[in-house]
C-alpha positions, 0 to 999 in steps of 0.5 A, a space after each residue: 505461505 503468506 500472500 502479500 497483496 500489493 498496491 501503490 499510491 502516487 506515481 513514479 515520475 522523477 520529471 523535474 522543472 527544466 533548469 531548476 537548481 537544485 532540481 525540483 520535481 515538475 508540477 503534478 509529479 507528486 512528492 512520494 511514491 508508496 508501495 504497500 504490501 498486505 500479507 495474509 495466510 493462504 488459508 485466509 484468502 477465501 474468508 477475507 475476500 468473502 467478508 469484503 464482498 458481504 461488506 459491499 453488498 451490505 453498504 453498496 447494495 447489489 454488486 455488479 461483477 462486470 462493473 467492479 470499478 463502481 464499487 472499488 474501495 480506494 483510500 482516496 475515495 474514503 477520504 473524499 466521501 468523508 470530507 464531502 459528507 462532513 461539509 454537507 456536500 454531495 460526493 463524487 465517488 463512483 456510482 456504487 457509493 451512492 447509498 452512502 448519503 450521510 455520515 451515519 451510513 459512511 461511518 458504518 462502512 468504515 467500522 466494518 472495514 476496520 473490523 476486517 483488519 482487526 479480525 483477519 490481522 494482515 501483516 502490513 509493510 509500506 515503503 515510501 520513496 521521497 522523490 524530492 530527496 531522490 532528485 535533490 541527491 541525484 539518485 538515478 534509481 527508479 522509484 518503483 524498483 526502490 519500493 519493490 526492493 525495500 518491500 522484498 527486503 522487509 518481507 524477507 527479514 520479517 519472515 526470518 525474525 518473526 515467522 520462521 518456516 514461512 515463505 511468501 509470494 507477492 500478488 499485484 494487479 496488472 501494471 505494465 510499467 511494473 512488469 516491464 521493470 521485472 522482466 528487464 532485470 531492472 528490479 534485480 539491479 536496483 536491489 543489488 545496488 541497495 543491498 550492498 551496504 547492509 550488514 545482514 543480507 536477507 535470504 531472498 529465496 523466501 520471497 518469490 522473485 517476481 509478483 504474480 500479476 492478476 487480472 482484476 476482471 477475472 480474479 474476484 477474490 484477489 482484487 477485493 483484497 488488493 483494496 486493503 493494500 491501496 488503503 494502507 498505501 494511501 494512509 501511510 502517504 498521508 501520514 508522511 505528508 501531513 505528520 498524522 493520518 486523516 482525522 476523518 479515517 481515524 477508526 480505520 487507521 487505529 485498526 491498521 496501525 497494530 498490523 504493521 510489521 515491527 523491526 526485530 531490534 527496535 520493536 518499532 514500526 518505523 524502519 520495518 513496517 513503514 520504511 523510507 527511502 532515502 533513509 532519514 530521521 523522522 518526527 514520527 514516533 511509531 
């Protein structure tokens, strides 16, 4: 059994500027919604979580379980701290990050994060919804539903072609909007709309039909592993936005890149480990 820990970057809003023609996303909506899944074997859950807890104890000091947000590792925090320290400025990350006072301390933590990826080798899939193209083409589908549909599809196809005999469950932190879409049947409707033109229909029985929603106040191991999904979603979004990952986090990206699932025919990351909606040609060469 593979457990896919899932997190997102960006918001799902498709709000547009009133009377804009062609329609334009409203300011603050963001151009992309990215959902990333980080798959590990169930037997790796305990050692990976404990590795991350040791990493925090080493670099942040005493970790207070009651104030987890103080030491939560997020992709946007990593980039903010890296840029602040490189410019000789104080950073505004949560207070648990205060021990990272210089580049030497930050780079040491970054190397340990990269080592987690290289040691435990999670199977990574990320799905990027280009909301600009969605509104421009008049597509009336919820980006959350699109992203989860692609994620379920690509997990299933990866298992079928590369991990025969395995099945999967998705684990995510509690998200009211996401849960509501599953409960209403909206995810299934969107998945059916997107799958109708496929030449090969995935065997969705390989993936549990809905995520296991965990309470990050109670599920200590799981909330630690979900941080890796956040990092993956953030870095993929920056890759799509800028054409390359942030140079400040190159060590982490170099460790993450080999973990992306490959398309069973092309052997490329694009189209399987990183999938775009609407599908489009890309200048990326992954």
